[in-house]
N, C-alpha and C positions, 0 to 999 in steps of 0.2 A: 774857596780852595786856596791853600797856602802856595805862594809862589816863591821862588828864589833857589838857592843852591840845591835843595832837595830834589827839585823837579827839573835840573839841567845837569848835563854831563860836566864834570869838572874839567878845567883847562889842562890838568896834568893826567887825565885819565887815558889820553890816547885816542879819544873818540874824534872821528872826522865827520863832520855833518853830512848826512846822506849816506853814510856807510851802513850797509846792512850787517846786523849781528845775528841775523836768524840762523839757527844751527849751531852757534857758538856755545861751548860748554861753560856753565857759571859755576864758580866755586868760592867758597869762603875758606878761611885759615884752617877750619876743622872738617872740610870735605866738600865733595861736589854737591850741588844743589840741583842741577838739571840742565836743560838745553833752552836756548832762547826760541821761543815759538813766534812771538811777534814783537814789535817795538813801535813805540810812538815817538816821532821827532819833532812834534811842535814845541817850540821854545816855551818854557815854563810849565810844560807838561810831559816832558821826555821821561819815558819809562820803558821797562822790559816786562814782558809776559813769559814766564819761565815754566816749562813743563817739568814737574818735579819727579815724575816717574813714580816708583813705588815708595819712596821714602815718605811722602806726604800723602798717602792714600791714593796715589795716582792723579793728583790735581795739579793745578797751576797756581802760581803766585805772581803778584804784580810787585815789581821791584822799581823804586824810584831811581832815576839816573844818578842822583847825587850821592847814592852809596856805592856806586861803582868806582873802584880805585885803579884799576889797570885793565886796559883792553889790549890784548896781544893778537893782532890780525894774523900774524904768521902761524901761530899756534891755535887760532880760533878759540881763544878763552877770554872770559870776562871774570875778574876778581872783584868781590864785594867786601866791605867792611864788616857788616854784621855777621854773626855766627850762624850756622845752620838752625840752631834752636831759636835764635832771634827771628829768622826768617820764617821758621815753622809756625811760630805763635803770632805772626802778623795777621791782620784782618784777612779772612778768607776771601779768595777770588772765585766768584762762581760764574759770572756770565760776561760775555764780550762788552755788553753796554756799560759795565763798570769802568772801562778803560777811559771813559769820558764822563762819568757820573761825578759831579763835584763833591756830593756828600761822601761817596766811598773814597775818593782821592784824599778829601780832608781827613777822613778816619785813618788812612794809610799814612798820611803825613804827620798827623798827631802821634801815631804809634811810634814812627821813627824818630821824631823830634824827642819824645820821652826817653828814648834810648841814648840820646845824645847826638844824634846825626843832624 
């Protein structure tokens, strides 16, 4: 699994270690993605699982912490760099076991690295 900036919240993101983002609204520049369902806080594995509601057939997506640009605790929002379409075409998230599956996380990491993140 690739480690580094993609799998850790950036210093400028506003994230405070141990802060729960569950329930926060996640958005890109081109619209809302969904709400944070779960989060993983282990260093070099930090990510969010976001319930996308109906825009992605009622599924969830796994978002690496490194693509989070701004966390606004007051407004309970998380902003991300990629567009909705970029996130929509990311490797599908199907089961909870994928949040720790090295092969799946590598696939997700490779996808976002190919986009320049």
